[in-house]
N, C-alpha and C positions, 0 to 999 in steps of 0.2 A: 503495500498498500504506500501512497506517495503521499506524505506530511510534508506540512509545511514548514514547522521548526524542525525537524529530523533529520539525520540519514540512520537507518539500522542496516547492521550484516550481521550472520552468527556462520560462526563455523567450528568446526570442531568442537562442538558445546560452548564455546563461548559466544556469546552475546554484544554486538556493540553500538551503543547509542549515544549517537553524535548531536551536539546541539548544532545546529547550519546555518546561520542569521550572523555570521560576523560583523556587518558592519553595522547590524543597529548593538552590537556587544553580546548578541544573542538574549536582550530583553523578553521578556515572559509576558507575549498577547494571548488574547483572547483564544487562540488557535490552542497554543502552549496546553489549555488546562484541560483539553479534551483530550491531545493528540497524546501527552505524555501517557493518563493511564492506559490509556486503546492499545500503546505501544507494549509498557511492560506488563501487561492482561497478556497479552496476546503471545509473547516471548514465553512466559512463564506457565502459560494453557498447555503451552506445544509439545513441553514436556523435553526438547531436544534442546535444551539452552540451560548448561550447568550451574553457569556463570554471569554476570554481565557486567559490563564494562562502562558507567556514560563518561564520556570527556568532553569538548567542547574545541572551537575552531576561531583564529583570531587570536585578538590580544587578549580576550577576557574570557572567564568562564563565562558570568551572565551577569548583565548588568540591574536584574530583579524583575521586580514586574514591572511592566510595564503600563505608563499610563492611563492607556487606553482599558484598561481592564477598570480602573475608578470610574473613567468619565462614559465607557461602553453602557449597550441595555444589561447592567448587571445586579439589577433591584437597588442599588442609588438614589433615582432618579423618576422612581415610579410616581405615577399618580397613586392616591388613595388617601386611607384615614391613617395616621402616623403608625399606629398598633401594627396594621399589615404590613405597614411600608418595611418595620424594623422587627418584623418575623419574617419579611423575604429575606430579608441583608444578612441576617443569621441563618438563613440555608446557603446565602451564595457561599457567606466565612467557611461554613461547613466541606461545601465543594472544593475548594481551593483545599482544606485540610487534606482533605481525603485525594486530592491528585497527588498529594508525596507520601502518603497512607499506605499508597499503595506498594512505593520502595520496601514499604518491612511489610507486607505483606505476601511478598514476592516469593516463590518460592525455593530460589537461587539467592544467593548471596548478593550484593549489588556495591560495585568498588567504584568511585568516583575520584576522574581524574580531573584535579584542578589547575588552571594557569591563571597568572594575571587576577583580577578582581573577583572575588566572591561574591555577591552585594545584597543586604536585602531576603528577598526571597528563595534568591539560588544559596542562601543560607541555612534557609527552612530546606531544601531539599536537600543538600550533603549529609545535612545532619539524620536524615532518615536512611539514610544508606547503609550500610553495613561496614564499610572500611572507607575511607580518605585519605589521597596521596596529594601532590601538590608541587610546582616546579617553587625555584627559590624565590621567584618575581611572583609567587602567588599572596595575596588579600588575604582576608575576611573582612565583614562589617556588616552588622546587626543595624541599617541605615532608618530604622525606619522609626526613630525615636529623634534621627535629626530634619523628620520633615513631619513633625506632632501628630502622630499617632504609635500606638502601641503595638509590637508583632506579635500576629496572631494567626501564622502558618503552622507552626511548629519548631522554631526558634528556641524560644520561651521553654517549654516542653520538653523538648529534645537534648540540647544544648548542657542544663545543667546535669543530666545522666553521664556526660560524656567531658568536662571536666570543672574544676572544679568551683561551688558554686559564685563566688566570691571575683571570678577569674568575668564570668555570667554575667553578673551585675554590673562590672566596671565597662563593660562589652556596650551591655545595653543602655546603660543610664548614659555615658557622652558620647554612641556609634565611633568610637575610635576604630582602625585598620586593628587589626595583629597580622603581623608580616607569618610568612611560611614557621621563620625558626620558632619562634614563639609559640605558634599553633603544633610543631611536634614536639614540643620543650612541655608544653601542659598538656598532650595526648590528643588533642583533635584529628591529627593526621599521625597516618602510620610512617608515611617516610617521606622525604623531601629530595627532590631531584634536581640534576642540573637545568635541566630545559626540559619542553614538551615534548621532544621526541621520546628522549632516555626514559620521561616517567612512563609514556605511553608502551613499549617495549615491555618496564618496571611491571608495569601493573597488568598487561596483559599475562607476561608470564605467571605470575599470582593467579591470574585468572584459570589460565590451562589448569596449574597443577590442582586450584582447586577440582577445575572441573574430571582431573581422571581418579576423581574420590566418587564413593558411592554417591551416586544423587539421592537417594532414599534418606541414605545416613546424615547428609546432607543438611537436607531440607528440615528433619526432625532437631538438627543442634541448631539450624539458626530461632528453628520455633522457641527448642527452650532456652535460647539467651534471651530471646526478647519477650518470653511469658517472665523470666525471671529477673529481667528488668524491673517491672511493673510488680509483682508480687516477693510474699514472704520466700524464703528457705524452705520453711514449711509444708509451702505449697507449691512451689517450685519441684521440690520431692515427690510430691503427690502429683502431680500432672506429668512426668516424667514416667510413674512407675504404670501409668494407665496410658501413655501413648505406647510404653513399650511393649504390653501389651498387647495391642494391635498391629503396630508398625514393626516390631522388632521381627525380620525374619532372617533363619539362617544362609541364604543361599549366595546375597555377596561376600558376609563373613566367609564361607568356603570359598567363593570364589579367589578372594585375596590370598586366602591359605595356598589355593591351588597353584596360584600364579608364583608365589616365591618360594614353593617347591620346585616349578619347572621353569625358572628366570625368566619367569617373560612380565609383563605390565598384568594387572588385572582388565577384567572388560566384564564392564555393568550394565545391563538395558538401562535406559531414559526411564523416569519418570511417565507415566502413562498420561496420555491426552486429556485435557479438561475442557469437556463438552457444557459450556454454561446454558442454565436453562430446561425445556422441557425436548427440543427438538435431541 
């Protein structure tokens, strides 16, 4: 499918989704908010993609939400009684949030490769990814405070789970830029690369390593880490116990042992395709 904001490819179990509007600094125009969840769900549902790399083009990863999202037909300027207008606005915010939550819901790990500026809504997006990698010239900015609003699409909910709360508060209250080196120091990014080409090479290498593992085991591992982030240790232990009673099957483990004994790489079946709806 042809997208306005993205280019997509997949090979050998690794998907690659590229933001493709470099002349506009990959700002998140209205089409972005429907295209991203559709693209990620399609890749996840296919079962053939075992790891997904999200990268960008041009000088900056993304300038964040485009002004047209605020001024277009998005329930902000609708007619009608004020309470009903505000109810529609709430639904619009939830829609924007769901656009990035799809990265967490995907069955495969999502790796974000970030160059240049990662601003506003782009921070919302990459904090929903499993891992983040950056070039040495990358920087992160919670821009919303500098335009007179509270960030509302995920940064303030996810970033405190990734870095110390005091650091989040400083960034969120001041709108300052956090350079890549500092982001790595506090744990926001996994690794910093010299340039865009070496970053993409390195991130694809990590994605390929993930893709070589049992996709069912990877799916379960992501599910458990996400669940544990938001629940107690006791609840999470109970959840993995229930998960394993249904999902743990010996086939992939037996294939791992056989491959090791035979001196070859293991081969695992893809996850089954997900067919949404009743068809």
